[in-house]
Backbone of each chain as nested JSON, in Angstrom:
{
  "chains": [
    {"id": "A", "residues": [
      {"number": 1, "name": "MET", "atoms": {"N": [103.908, 165.16, 60.415], "CA": [102.789, 164.938, 59.489], "C": [101.459, 165.127, 60.234]}},
      {"number": 2, "name": "ASN", "atoms": {"N": [100.655, 166.083, 59.8], "CA": [99.353, 166.232, 60.449], "C": [98.328, 165.314, 59.788]}},
      {"number": 3, "name": "PHE", "atoms": {"N": [97.122, 165.313, 60.368], "CA": [96.134, 164.322, 59.943], "C": [95.564, 164.633, 58.561]}},
      {"number": 4, "name": "GLU", "atoms": {"N": [95.56, 165.929, 58.189], "CA": [94.963, 166.332, 56.898], "C": [95.749, 165.752, 55.716]}},
      {"number": 5, "name": "ASN", "atoms": {"N": [97.097, 165.94, 55.756], "CA": [97.936, 165.393, 54.689], "C": [97.846, 163.875, 54.629]}},
      {"number": 6, "name": "PHE", "atoms": {"N": [97.818, 163.266, 55.832], "CA": [97.722, 161.804, 55.91], "C": [96.436, 161.298, 55.268]}},
      {"number": 7, "name": "PHE", "atoms": {"N": [95.321, 161.995, 55.51], "CA": [94.03, 161.6, 54.939], "C": [94.063, 161.647, 53.416]}},
      {"number": 8, "name": "TRP", "atoms": {"N": [94.669, 162.704, 52.855], "CA": [94.669, 162.802, 51.385], "C": [95.633, 161.825, 50.746]}},
      {"number": 9, "name": "ILE", "atoms": {"N": [96.746, 161.5, 51.427], "CA": [97.641, 160.457, 50.904], "C": [96.915, 159.118, 50.857]}},
      {"number": 10, "name": "LEU", "atoms": {"N": [96.124, 158.829, 51.931], "CA": [95.343, 157.594, 51.938], "C": [94.321, 157.579, 50.814]}},
      {"number": 11, "name": "GLN", "atoms": {"N": [93.684, 158.729, 50.561], "CA": [92.688, 158.795, 49.475], "C": [93.334, 158.503, 48.131]}},
      {"number": 12, "name": "ILE", "atoms": {"N": [94.585, 159.005, 47.928], "CA": [95.271, 158.746, 46.65], "C": [95.557, 157.257, 46.482]}},
      {"number": 13, "name": "PHE", "atoms": {"N": [96.033, 156.596, 47.566], "CA": [96.31, 155.158, 47.485], "C": [95.039, 154.369, 47.188]}},
      {"number": 14, "name": "ILE", "atoms": {"N": [93.935, 154.721, 47.871], "CA": [92.69, 153.975, 47.677], "C": [92.148, 154.195, 46.261]}},
      {"number": 15, "name": "ALA", "atoms": {"N": [92.319, 155.417, 45.725], "CA": [91.844, 155.67, 44.363], "C": [92.635, 154.858, 43.344]}},
      {"number": 16, "name": "ILE", "atoms": {"N": [93.972, 154.767, 43.551], "CA": [94.787, 153.944, 42.648], "C": [94.335, 152.484, 42.693]}},
      {"number": 17, "name": "GLY", "atoms": {"N": [94.065, 151.978, 43.902], "CA": [93.606, 150.593, 44.032], "C": [92.266, 150.359, 43.379]}},
      {"number": 18, "name": "LEU", "atoms": {"N": [91.32, 151.297, 43.557], "CA": [89.979, 151.129, 42.979], "C": [90.034, 151.12, 41.456]}},
      {"number": 19, "name": "VAL", "atoms": {"N": [90.739, 152.11, 40.875], "CA": [90.769, 152.208, 39.406], "C": [91.523, 151.026, 38.795]}},
      {"number": 20, "name": "GLY", "atoms": {"N": [92.673, 150.681, 39.377], "CA": [93.462, 149.577, 38.828], "C": [92.74, 148.251, 38.889]}},
      {"number": 21, "name": "SER", "atoms": {"N": [92.12, 147.949, 40.043], "CA": [91.457, 146.65, 40.168], "C": [90.188, 146.583, 39.324]}},
      {"number": 22, "name": "SER", "atoms": {"N": [89.468, 147.71, 39.167], "CA": [88.25, 147.645, 38.347], "C": [88.588, 147.493, 36.871]}},
      {"number": 23, "name": "ILE", "atoms": {"N": [89.636, 148.184, 36.392], "CA": [90.056, 147.997, 34.996], "C": [90.537, 146.568, 34.775]}},
      {"number": 24, "name": "ALA", "atoms": {"N": [91.256, 146.011, 35.762], "CA": [91.719, 144.631, 35.648], "C": [90.554, 143.658, 35.629]}},
      {"number": 25, "name": "ALA", "atoms": {"N": [89.521, 143.915, 36.45], "CA": [88.364, 143.014, 36.481], "C": [87.62, 143.035, 35.154]}},
      {"number": 26, "name": "ILE", "atoms": {"N": [87.664, 144.159, 34.451], "CA": [87.009, 144.197, 33.141], "C": [87.874, 143.53, 32.086]}},
      {"number": 27, "name": "ARG", "atoms": {"N": [89.191, 143.762, 32.11], "CA": [90.043, 143.376, 30.995], "C": [90.542, 141.939, 31.052]}},
      {"number": 28, "name": "PHE", "atoms": {"N": [90.509, 141.287, 32.24], "CA": [91.069, 139.938, 32.33], "C": [90.232, 138.953, 31.538]}},
      {"number": 29, "name": "LYS", "atoms": {"N": [90.908, 138.069, 30.782], "CA": [90.186, 137.054, 30.015], "C": [89.887, 135.821, 30.845]}},
      {"number": 30, "name": "ASN", "atoms": {"N": [90.791, 135.518, 31.805], "CA": [90.567, 134.368, 32.67], "C": [89.515, 134.717, 33.722]}},
      {"number": 31, "name": "LEU", "atoms": {"N": [88.537, 133.845, 33.886], "CA": [87.427, 134.181, 34.776], "C": [87.843, 134.163, 36.238]}},
      {"number": 32, "name": "ILE", "atoms": {"N": [88.754, 133.261, 36.615], "CA": [89.202, 133.205, 38.01], "C": [90.005, 134.462, 38.357]}},
      {"number": 33, "name": "ALA", "atoms": {"N": [90.821, 134.928, 37.383], "CA": [91.573, 136.161, 37.613], "C": [90.633, 137.349, 37.759]}},
      {"number": 34, "name": "ALA", "atoms": {"N": [89.519, 137.346, 37.004], "CA": [88.552, 138.439, 37.132], "C": [87.868, 138.41, 38.487]}},
      {"number": 35, "name": "VAL", "atoms": {"N": [87.6, 137.192, 39.01], "CA": [87.0, 137.081, 40.35], "C": [87.96, 137.604, 41.41]}},
      {"number": 36, "name": "ILE", "atoms": {"N": [89.255, 137.298, 41.248], "CA": [90.252, 137.798, 42.209], "C": [90.348, 139.319, 42.142]}},
      {"number": 37, "name": "ALA", "atoms": {"N": [90.269, 139.878, 40.927], "CA": [90.302, 141.337, 40.799], "C": [89.068, 141.974, 41.429]}},
      {"number": 38, "name": "MET", "atoms": {"N": [87.909, 141.3, 41.347], "CA": [86.708, 141.815, 42.013], "C": [86.848, 141.771, 43.531]}},
      {"number": 39, "name": "ALA", "atoms": {"N": [87.551, 140.742, 44.047], "CA": [87.792, 140.681, 45.492], "C": [88.681, 141.834, 45.937]}},
      {"number": 40, "name": "VAL", "atoms": {"N": [89.683, 142.173, 45.122], "CA": [90.558, 143.307, 45.459], "C": [89.778, 144.618, 45.398]}},
      {"number": 41, "name": "PHE", "atoms": {"N": [88.862, 144.736, 44.413], "CA": [88.027, 145.939, 44.315], "C": [87.141, 146.1, 45.551]}},
      {"number": 42, "name": "SER", "atoms": {"N": [86.57, 144.981, 46.017], "CA": [85.737, 145.022, 47.214], "C": [86.547, 145.408, 48.449]}},
      {"number": 43, "name": "LEU", "atoms": {"N": [87.793, 144.928, 48.495], "CA": [88.679, 145.283, 49.616], "C": [88.962, 146.783, 49.634]}},
      {"number": 44, "name": "ALA", "atoms": {"N": [89.264, 147.348, 48.455], "CA": [89.558, 148.782, 48.388], "C": [88.326, 149.62, 48.732]}},
      {"number": 45, "name": "LEU", "atoms": {"N": [87.146, 149.153, 48.291], "CA": [85.912, 149.888, 48.599], "C": [85.593, 149.833, 50.092]}},
      {"number": 46, "name": "SER", "atoms": {"N": [85.887, 148.682, 50.72], "CA": [85.679, 148.561, 52.158], "C": [86.613, 149.486, 52.933]}},
      {"number": 47, "name": "VAL", "atoms": {"N": [87.863, 149.596, 52.469], "CA": [88.804, 150.508, 53.127], "C": [88.35, 151.96, 52.957]}},
      {"number": 48, "name": "GLU", "atoms": {"N": [87.761, 152.272, 51.794], "CA": [87.264, 153.628, 51.573], "C": [86.122, 153.977, 52.527]}},
      {"number": 49, "name": "PHE", "atoms": {"N": [85.156, 153.041, 52.696], "CA": [84.082, 153.258, 53.669], "C": [84.627, 153.403, 55.081]}},
      {"number": 50, "name": "TYR", "atoms": {"N": [85.704, 152.627, 55.356], "CA": [86.307, 152.632, 56.679], "C": [86.962, 153.972, 56.987]}},
      {"number": 51, "name": "VAL", "atoms": {"N": [87.652, 154.515, 55.972], "CA": [88.328, 155.803, 56.17], "C": [87.311, 156.933, 56.294]}},
      {"number": 52, "name": "LEU", "atoms": {"N": [86.162, 156.79, 55.622], "CA": [85.121, 157.811, 55.69], "C": [84.201, 157.649, 56.893]}},
      {"number": 53, "name": "GLN", "atoms": {"N": [84.677, 156.966, 57.958], "CA": [83.989, 156.869, 59.252], "C": [82.63, 156.202, 59.159]}},
      {"number": 54, "name": "ALA", "atoms": {"N": [82.507, 155.131, 58.354], "CA": [81.258, 154.366, 58.295], "C": [81.577, 152.895, 58.502]}},
      {"number": 55, "name": "PRO", "atoms": {"N": [81.865, 152.48, 59.751], "CA": [82.32, 151.101, 59.95], "C": [81.244, 150.05, 59.729]}},
      {"number": 56, "name": "ASP", "atoms": {"N": [79.945, 150.403, 59.915], "CA": [78.909, 149.4, 59.695], "C": [78.756, 149.081, 58.21]}},
      {"number": 57, "name": "VAL", "atoms": {"N": [78.839, 150.119, 57.368], "CA": [78.808, 149.897, 55.922], "C": [80.031, 149.108, 55.48]}},
      {"number": 58, "name": "ALA", "atoms": {"N": [81.177, 149.363, 56.13], "CA": [82.386, 148.629, 55.783], "C": [82.257, 147.16, 56.16]}},
      {"number": 59, "name": "ILE", "atoms": {"N": [81.602, 146.863, 57.299], "CA": [81.403, 145.464, 57.684], "C": [80.473, 144.768, 56.694]}},
      {"number": 60, "name": "ALA", "atoms": {"N": [79.402, 145.466, 56.268], "CA": [78.479, 144.869, 55.291], "C": [79.176, 144.633, 53.954]}},
      {"number": 61, "name": "GLU", "atoms": {"N": [79.989, 145.592, 53.518], "CA": [80.72, 145.436, 52.263], "C": [81.737, 144.297, 52.349]}},
      {"number": 62, "name": "ALA", "atoms": {"N": [82.365, 144.138, 53.514], "CA": [83.324, 143.052, 53.685], "C": [82.625, 141.699, 53.615]}},
      {"number": 63, "name": "GLY", "atoms": {"N": [81.462, 141.592, 54.274], "CA": [80.743, 140.321, 54.256], "C": [80.257, 139.954, 52.885]}},
      {"number": 64, "name": "VAL", "atoms": {"N": [79.692, 140.941, 52.17], "CA": [79.164, 140.65, 50.841], "C": [80.292, 140.453, 49.844]}},
      {"number": 65, "name": "GLY", "atoms": {"N": [81.296, 141.354, 49.883], "CA": [82.315, 141.321, 48.852], "C": [83.318, 140.201, 49.002]}},
      {"number": 66, "name": "ALA", "atoms": {"N": [83.789, 139.968, 50.214], "CA": [84.829, 138.956, 50.387], "C": [84.247, 137.564, 50.485]}},
      {"number": 67, "name": "GLY", "atoms": {"N": [83.144, 137.401, 51.226], "CA": [82.64, 136.059, 51.442], "C": [81.647, 135.6, 50.414]}},
      {"number": 68, "name": "LEU", "atoms": {"N": [80.63, 136.417, 50.174], "CA": [79.466, 135.93, 49.423], "C": [79.699, 135.914, 47.92]}},
      {"number": 69, "name": "THR", "atoms": {"N": [80.163, 137.061, 47.349], "CA": [80.235, 137.111, 45.887], "C": [81.34, 136.23, 45.331]}},
      {"number": 70, "name": "THR", "atoms": {"N": [82.452, 136.064, 46.091], "CA": [83.503, 135.175, 45.606], "C": [83.009, 133.737, 45.503]}},
      {"number": 71, "name": "ALA", "atoms": {"N": [82.312, 133.287, 46.566], "CA": [81.78, 131.917, 46.554], "C": [80.726, 131.746, 45.471]}},
      {"number": 72, "name": "MET", "atoms": {"N": [79.864, 132.755, 45.301], "CA": [78.8, 132.61, 44.301], "C": [79.338, 132.68, 42.88]}},
      {"number": 73, "name": "TYR", "atoms": {"N": [80.343, 133.535, 42.64], "CA": [80.948, 133.574, 41.304], "C": [81.66, 132.26, 41.0]}},
      {"number": 74, "name": "LEU", "atoms": {"N": [82.328, 131.682, 42.02], "CA": [83.004, 130.407, 41.758], "C": [82.007, 129.293, 41.492]}},
      {"number": 75, "name": "LEU", "atoms": {"N": [80.873, 129.299, 42.215], "CA": [79.829, 128.299, 41.927], "C": [79.305, 128.466, 40.511]}},
      {"number": 76, "name": "ALA", "atoms": {"N": [79.116, 129.716, 40.074], "CA": [78.606, 129.958, 38.718], "C": [79.616, 129.528, 37.668]}},
      {"number": 77, "name": "ILE", "atoms": {"N": [80.918, 129.808, 37.909], "CA": [81.946, 129.407, 36.943], "C": [82.058, 127.893, 36.864]}},
      {"number": 78, "name": "LYS", "atoms": {"N": [81.885, 127.245, 38.027], "CA": [81.953, 125.782, 38.021], "C": [80.819, 125.181, 37.21]}},
      {"number": 79, "name": "ASN", "atoms": {"N": [79.639, 125.801, 37.273], "CA": [78.481, 125.22, 36.607], "C": [78.368, 125.594, 35.14]}},
      {"number": 80, "name": "THR", "atoms": {"N": [79.267, 126.439, 34.629], "CA": [79.24, 126.716, 33.196], "C": [80.204, 125.774, 32.493]}},
      {"number": 81, "name": "THR", "atoms": {"N": [80.205, 125.845, 31.159], "CA": [81.044, 124.917, 30.408], "C": [82.491, 125.374, 30.416]}},
      {"number": 82, "name": "ASP", "atoms": {"N": [83.384, 124.459, 30.056], "CA": [84.81, 124.722, 30.196], "C": [85.39, 125.557, 29.068]}},
      {"number": 83, "name": "GLU", "atoms": {"N": [84.606, 125.809, 28.002], "CA": [85.193, 126.601, 26.914], "C": [85.381, 128.051, 27.33]}},
      {"number": 84, "name": "GLU", "atoms": {"N": [84.619, 128.496, 28.344], "CA": [84.725, 129.891, 28.727], "C": [85.908, 130.149, 29.643]}},
      {"number": 85, "name": "VAL", "atoms": {"N": [86.407, 129.129, 30.312], "CA": [87.532, 129.309, 31.225], "C": [88.812, 129.073, 30.456]}},
      {"number": 86, "name": "VAL", "atoms": {"N": [89.536, 130.167, 30.158], "CA": [90.8, 130.06, 29.424], "C": [91.917, 129.883, 30.443]}},
      {"number": 87, "name": "GLU", "atoms": {"N": [92.552, 128.738, 30.422], "CA": [93.628, 128.483, 31.387], "C": [94.922, 129.118, 30.918]}}
    ]},
    {"id": "B", "residues": [
      {"number": 1, "name": "MET", "atoms": {"N": [102.119, 163.635, 70.326], "CA": [102.122, 164.043, 68.915], "C": [103.045, 163.144, 68.108]}},
      {"number": 2, "name": "MET", "atoms": {"N": [104.158, 162.756, 68.723], "CA": [105.143, 161.966, 67.972], "C": [104.673, 160.54, 67.654]}},
      {"number": 3, "name": "PRO", "atoms": {"N": [104.035, 159.786, 68.606], "CA": [103.611, 158.431, 68.232], "C": [102.573, 158.41, 67.129]}},
      {"number": 4, "name": "GLU", "atoms": {"N": [101.701, 159.415, 67.059], "CA": [100.721, 159.431, 65.974], "C": [101.397, 159.587, 64.621]}},
      {"number": 5, "name": "SER", "atoms": {"N": [102.447, 160.417, 64.575], "CA": [103.172, 160.562, 63.306], "C": [103.847, 159.258, 62.915]}},
      {"number": 6, "name": "LEU", "atoms": {"N": [104.355, 158.523, 63.923], "CA": [104.964, 157.226, 63.616], "C": [103.931, 156.248, 63.084]}},
      {"number": 7, "name": "PHE", "atoms": {"N": [102.729, 156.253, 63.697], "CA": [101.675, 155.362, 63.21], "C": [101.244, 155.733, 61.803]}},
      {"number": 8, "name": "MET", "atoms": {"N": [101.191, 157.047, 61.52], "CA": [100.818, 157.475, 60.165], "C": [101.844, 157.033, 59.139]}},
      {"number": 9, "name": "GLY", "atoms": {"N": [103.131, 157.161, 59.487], "CA": [104.178, 156.705, 58.57], "C": [104.132, 155.211, 58.352]}},
      {"number": 10, "name": "ALA", "atoms": {"N": [103.867, 154.45, 59.43], "CA": [103.771, 152.998, 59.289], "C": [102.599, 152.607, 58.417]}},
      {"number": 11, "name": "MET", "atoms": {"N": [101.471, 153.34, 58.533], "CA": [100.3, 152.999, 57.728], "C": [100.53, 153.34, 56.256]}},
      {"number": 12, "name": "ILE", "atoms": {"N": [101.264, 154.449, 55.998], "CA": [101.567, 154.78, 54.592], "C": [102.514, 153.737, 53.996]}},
      {"number": 13, "name": "LEU", "atoms": {"N": [103.464, 153.237, 54.799], "CA": [104.349, 152.18, 54.294], "C": [103.569, 150.903, 54.019]}},
      {"number": 14, "name": "LEU", "atoms": {"N": [102.571, 150.599, 54.891], "CA": [101.737, 149.412, 54.65], "C": [100.94, 149.555, 53.362]}},
      {"number": 15, "name": "PHE", "atoms": {"N": [100.422, 150.762, 53.095], "CA": [99.676, 150.954, 51.857], "C": [100.588, 150.886, 50.635]}},
      {"number": 16, "name": "LEU", "atoms": {"N": [101.858, 151.344, 50.803], "CA": [102.812, 151.24, 49.692], "C": [103.098, 149.78, 49.362]}},
      {"number": 17, "name": "SER", "atoms": {"N": [103.276, 148.959, 50.413], "CA": [103.513, 147.534, 50.165], "C": [102.265, 146.867, 49.585]}},
      {"number": 18, "name": "ALA", "atoms": {"N": [101.065, 147.342, 49.991], "CA": [99.839, 146.807, 49.4], "C": [99.757, 147.164, 47.922]}},
      {"number": 19, "name": "THR", "atoms": {"N": [100.238, 148.366, 47.552], "CA": [100.247, 148.744, 46.134], "C": [101.197, 147.859, 45.333]}},
      {"number": 20, "name": "LEU", "atoms": {"N": [102.367, 147.554, 45.902], "CA": [103.308, 146.659, 45.215], "C": [102.721, 145.265, 45.051]}},
      {"number": 21, "name": "THR", "atoms": {"N": [102.015, 144.798, 46.101], "CA": [101.372, 143.491, 46.009], "C": [100.269, 143.496, 44.951]}},
      {"number": 22, "name": "MET", "atoms": {"N": [99.577, 144.642, 44.812], "CA": [98.531, 144.721, 43.799], "C": [99.119, 144.731, 42.393]}},
      {"number": 23, "name": "ILE", "atoms": {"N": [100.345, 145.28, 42.241], "CA": [101.014, 145.182, 40.94], "C": [101.297, 143.72, 40.605]}},
      {"number": 24, "name": "ARG", "atoms": {"N": [101.714, 142.947, 41.62], "CA": [101.919, 141.509, 41.381], "C": [100.599, 140.827, 41.01]}},
      {"number": 25, "name": "MET", "atoms": {"N": [99.496, 141.262, 41.65], "CA": [98.194, 140.688, 41.291], "C": [97.841, 141.036, 39.847]}},
      {"number": 26, "name": "LEU", "atoms": {"N": [98.215, 142.24, 39.382], "CA": [97.84, 142.629, 38.016], "C": [98.67, 141.903, 36.973]}},
      {"number": 27, "name": "ILE", "atoms": {"N": [99.987, 141.758, 37.192], "CA": [100.837, 141.196, 36.155], "C": [101.194, 139.747, 36.4]}},
      {"number": 28, "name": "GLY", "atoms": {"N": [100.603, 139.12, 37.452], "CA": [100.983, 137.751, 37.762], "C": [100.661, 136.809, 36.617]}},
      {"number": 29, "name": "PRO", "atoms": {"N": [101.616, 136.005, 36.175], "CA": [101.349, 135.195, 34.984], "C": [100.328, 134.086, 35.236]}},
      {"number": 30, "name": "THR", "atoms": {"N": [100.413, 133.454, 36.412], "CA": [99.541, 132.307, 36.655], "C": [98.516, 132.656, 37.735]}},
      {"number": 31, "name": "ILE", "atoms": {"N": [97.519, 131.77, 37.883], "CA": [96.457, 132.002, 38.857], "C": [96.951, 131.886, 40.307]}},
      {"number": 32, "name": "PRO", "atoms": {"N": [97.784, 130.888, 40.686], "CA": [98.252, 130.855, 42.089], "C": [99.034, 132.091, 42.512]}},
      {"number": 33, "name": "ASP", "atoms": {"N": [99.766, 132.721, 41.584], "CA": [100.404, 133.996, 41.9], "C": [99.383, 135.018, 42.345]}},
      {"number": 34, "name": "ARG", "atoms": {"N": [98.274, 135.091, 41.612], "CA": [97.258, 136.097, 41.92], "C": [96.536, 135.785, 43.218]}},
      {"number": 35, "name": "VAL", "atoms": {"N": [96.337, 134.475, 43.508], "CA": [95.651, 134.112, 44.754], "C": [96.511, 134.466, 45.96]}},
      {"number": 36, "name": "VAL", "atoms": {"N": [97.81, 134.17, 45.882], "CA": [98.716, 134.488, 46.995], "C": [98.836, 135.996, 47.158]}},
      {"number": 37, "name": "ALA", "atoms": {"N": [98.825, 136.732, 46.018], "CA": [98.873, 138.19, 46.09], "C": [97.623, 138.745, 46.753]}},
      {"number": 38, "name": "LEU", "atoms": {"N": [96.453, 138.145, 46.473], "CA": [95.209, 138.578, 47.123], "C": [95.26, 138.354, 48.627]}},
      {"number": 39, "name": "ASP", "atoms": {"N": [95.798, 137.196, 49.028], "CA": [95.873, 136.889, 50.453], "C": [96.819, 137.852, 51.176]}},
      {"number": 40, "name": "ALA", "atoms": {"N": [97.992, 138.114, 50.571], "CA": [98.948, 139.044, 51.192], "C": [98.382, 140.453, 51.249]}},
      {"number": 41, "name": "LEU", "atoms": {"N": [97.65, 140.843, 50.191], "CA": [97.044, 142.176, 50.15], "C": [96.007, 142.346, 51.253]}},
      {"number": 42, "name": "THR", "atoms": {"N": [95.204, 141.292, 51.484], "CA": [94.179, 141.372, 52.523], "C": [94.799, 141.442, 53.915]}},
      {"number": 43, "name": "THR", "atoms": {"N": [95.863, 140.66, 54.139], "CA": [96.522, 140.677, 55.448], "C": [97.151, 142.045, 55.729]}},
      {"number": 44, "name": "THR", "atoms": {"N": [97.8, 142.617, 54.707], "CA": [98.427, 143.933, 54.857], "C": [97.383, 145.004, 55.146]}},
      {"number": 45, "name": "THR", "atoms": {"N": [96.235, 144.909, 54.446], "CA": [95.214, 145.93, 54.634], "C": [94.509, 145.784, 55.977]}},
      {"number": 46, "name": "ALA", "atoms": {"N": [94.41, 144.557, 56.51], "CA": [93.834, 144.38, 57.847], "C": [94.73, 145.027, 58.9]}},
      {"number": 47, "name": "GLY", "atoms": {"N": [96.052, 144.878, 58.734], "CA": [96.964, 145.566, 59.64], "C": [96.85, 147.075, 59.55]}},
      {"number": 48, "name": "ALA", "atoms": {"N": [96.664, 147.587, 58.318], "CA": [96.494, 149.026, 58.138], "C": [95.204, 149.514, 58.774]}},
      {"number": 49, "name": "MET", "atoms": {"N": [94.12, 148.685, 58.725], "CA": [92.851, 149.058, 59.367], "C": [93.022, 149.186, 60.876]}},
      {"number": 50, "name": "VAL", "atoms": {"N": [93.774, 148.256, 61.489], "CA": [94.014, 148.329, 62.933], "C": [94.798, 149.59, 63.281]}},
      {"number": 51, "name": "LEU", "atoms": {"N": [95.805, 149.939, 62.428], "CA": [96.579, 151.151, 62.681], "C": [95.706, 152.397, 62.554]}},
      {"number": 52, "name": "TYR", "atoms": {"N": [94.741, 152.385, 61.615], "CA": [93.866, 153.548, 61.469], "C": [92.953, 153.713, 62.685]}},
      {"number": 53, "name": "GLY", "atoms": {"N": [92.483, 152.58, 63.235], "CA": [91.698, 152.651, 64.459], "C": [92.497, 153.183, 65.628]}},
      {"number": 54, "name": "VAL", "atoms": {"N": [93.807, 152.881, 65.667], "CA": [94.658, 153.415, 66.73], "C": [94.87, 154.918, 66.543]}},
      {"number": 55, "name": "ILE", "atoms": {"N": [95.057, 155.338, 65.297], "CA": [95.336, 156.762, 65.038], "C": [94.142, 157.629, 65.403]}},
      {"number": 56, "name": "THR", "atoms": {"N": [92.932, 157.214, 64.96], "CA": [91.746, 158.04, 65.211], "C": [91.133, 157.816, 66.58]}},
      {"number": 57, "name": "GLU", "atoms": {"N": [91.737, 156.899, 67.393], "CA": [91.292, 156.624, 68.763], "C": [89.831, 156.212, 68.835]}},
      {"number": 58, "name": "GLN", "atoms": {"N": [89.407, 155.376, 67.897], "CA": [88.053, 154.818, 67.93], "C": [88.183, 153.299, 67.949]}},
      {"number": 59, "name": "ALA", "atoms": {"N": [87.888, 152.705, 69.108], "CA": [88.086, 151.267, 69.251], "C": [87.013, 150.455, 68.541]}},
      {"number": 60, "name": "VAL", "atoms": {"N": [85.905, 151.101, 68.163], "CA": [84.792, 150.363, 67.558], "C": [85.167, 149.88, 66.168]}},
      {"number": 61, "name": "ILE", "atoms": {"N": [85.892, 150.728, 65.4], "CA": [86.107, 150.399, 64.008], "C": [87.245, 149.417, 63.801]}},
      {"number": 62, "name": "ILE", "atoms": {"N": [87.83, 148.891, 64.876], "CA": [88.816, 147.818, 64.71], "C": [88.12, 146.502, 64.386]}},
      {"number": 63, "name": "ASP", "atoms": {"N": [86.813, 146.394, 64.71], "CA": [86.067, 145.168, 64.429], "C": [86.016, 144.849, 62.944]}},
      {"number": 64, "name": "VAL", "atoms": {"N": [86.079, 145.894, 62.104], "CA": [86.042, 145.67, 60.659], "C": [87.237, 144.839, 60.21]}},
      {"number": 65, "name": "ALA", "atoms": {"N": [88.403, 145.096, 60.79], "CA": [89.598, 144.328, 60.444], "C": [89.428, 142.86, 60.805]}},
      {"number": 66, "name": "LEU", "atoms": {"N": [88.795, 142.61, 61.967], "CA": [88.561, 141.227, 62.407], "C": [87.644, 140.491, 61.442]}},
      {"number": 67, "name": "VAL", "atoms": {"N": [86.517, 141.133, 61.082], "CA": [85.556, 140.529, 60.158], "C": [86.207, 140.285, 58.802]}},
      {"number": 68, "name": "TYR", "atoms": {"N": [87.007, 141.269, 58.328], "CA": [87.608, 141.102, 57.013], "C": [88.653, 140.007, 56.996]}},
      {"number": 69, "name": "ALA", "atoms": {"N": [89.388, 139.826, 58.096], "CA": [90.382, 138.747, 58.141], "C": [89.719, 137.386, 58.041]}},
      {"number": 70, "name": "VAL", "atoms": {"N": [88.621, 137.184, 58.793], "CA": [87.921, 135.893, 58.763], "C": [87.33, 135.635, 57.384]}},
      {"number": 71, "name": "LEU", "atoms": {"N": [86.67, 136.652, 56.798], "CA": [85.991, 136.439, 55.519], "C": [86.98, 136.258, 54.373]}},
      {"number": 72, "name": "SER", "atoms": {"N": [88.133, 136.94, 54.432], "CA": [89.103, 136.746, 53.359], "C": [89.743, 135.36, 53.451]}},
      {"number": 73, "name": "TYR", "atoms": {"N": [89.829, 134.839, 54.679], "CA": [90.28, 133.452, 54.826], "C": [89.326, 132.499, 54.116]}},
      {"number": 74, "name": "ILE", "atoms": {"N": [88.009, 132.744, 54.296], "CA": [87.021, 131.88, 53.638], "C": [87.123, 132.015, 52.121]}},
      {"number": 75, "name": "ALA", "atoms": {"N": [87.305, 133.248, 51.618], "CA": [87.389, 133.459, 50.171], "C": [88.619, 132.768, 49.581]}},
      {"number": 76, "name": "THR", "atoms": {"N": [89.763, 132.897, 50.264], "CA": [90.978, 132.23, 49.78], "C": [90.826, 130.72, 49.794]}},
      {"number": 77, "name": "LEU", "atoms": {"N": [90.126, 130.217, 50.828], "CA": [89.877, 128.769, 50.922], "C": [89.027, 128.295, 49.753]}},
      {"number": 78, "name": "TYR", "atoms": {"N": [87.998, 129.086, 49.388], "CA": [87.138, 128.711, 48.265], "C": [87.915, 128.68, 46.96]}},
      {"number": 79, "name": "ILE", "atoms": {"N": [88.748, 129.708, 46.731], "CA": [89.485, 129.764, 45.461], "C": [90.495, 128.621, 45.375]}},
      {"number": 80, "name": "ALA", "atoms": {"N": [91.159, 128.334, 46.505], "CA": [92.133, 127.244, 46.51], "C": [91.455, 125.903, 46.281]}},
      {"number": 81, "name": "ARG", "atoms": {"N": [90.252, 125.752, 46.89], "CA": [89.536, 124.5, 46.713], "C": [89.073, 124.335, 45.271]}},
      {"number": 82, "name": "TYR", "atoms": {"N": [88.681, 125.462, 44.636], "CA": [88.307, 125.377, 43.227], "C": [89.51, 125.016, 42.37]}},
      {"number": 83, "name": "LEU", "atoms": {"N": [90.681, 125.606, 42.678], "CA": [91.859, 125.344, 41.849], "C": [92.344, 123.908, 41.984]}},
      {"number": 84, "name": "VAL", "atoms": {"N": [92.183, 123.31, 43.176], "CA": [92.7, 121.958, 43.357], "C": [91.722, 120.939, 42.811]}},
      {"number": 85, "name": "LYS", "atoms": {"N": [90.445, 121.045, 43.223], "CA": [89.514, 119.957, 42.93], "C": [88.461, 120.301, 41.89]}},
      {"number": 86, "name": "ARG", "atoms": {"N": [88.483, 121.567, 41.364], "CA": [87.435, 122.032, 40.444], "C": [86.064, 121.857, 41.065]}},
      {"number": 87, "name": "ARG", "atoms": {"N": [85.957, 122.054, 42.359], "CA": [84.697, 121.801, 43.038], "C": [84.62, 122.737, 44.233]}},
      {"number": 88, "name": "VAL", "atoms": {"N": [83.527, 123.434, 44.387], "CA": [83.361, 124.298, 45.546], "C": [82.165, 123.811, 46.353]}},
      {"number": 89, "name": "GLY", "atoms": {"N": [81.969, 124.401, 47.523], "CA": [80.89, 123.981, 48.395], "C": [81.437, 123.213, 49.568]}},
      {"number": 90, "name": "LEU", "atoms": {"N": [80.553, 122.676, 50.363], "CA": [80.986, 122.046, 51.6], "C": [81.451, 120.617, 51.393]}},
      {"number": 91, "name": "ALA", "atoms": {"N": [80.875, 119.907, 50.43], "CA": [81.185, 118.492, 50.283], "C": [82.541, 118.269, 49.634]}}
    ]}
  ]
}
């Protein structure tokens, strides 16, 4: 297996992850499940930056996507009323 | 030439297992299923990032895997804390 075929196989996997997780983040009714789908989307986007030889952008995306937005979305969900969170 | 092909095959297998884990995240009936699937997906992808740094022979980009492992630990901790106590933050 040469590097060219390997690169395009990786691109196909990352594209499947990006499309699936973004559709899931839109369609989920449970807010916590939507936050988890957004975390998976951020992970796939970070891997995409990583494969495209931009490790500093990947580090910034990892910090914002995995650490910051998950905590801030959970704080926002906690401070809203309970009718919006369908268990 | 041969070890690089082995690393490429191992990384494709890791991505295949990450895809299966993402299917569990999509169809998981309850929230703890999805949280555990997110954690397993992040761990698998961190291993794949280290393998990619080995394949391309660039030691700098292995740091991304380290940062992502620490931050995903914090994210999983926040979600678990919300699920148990309905309360996030430090207190």
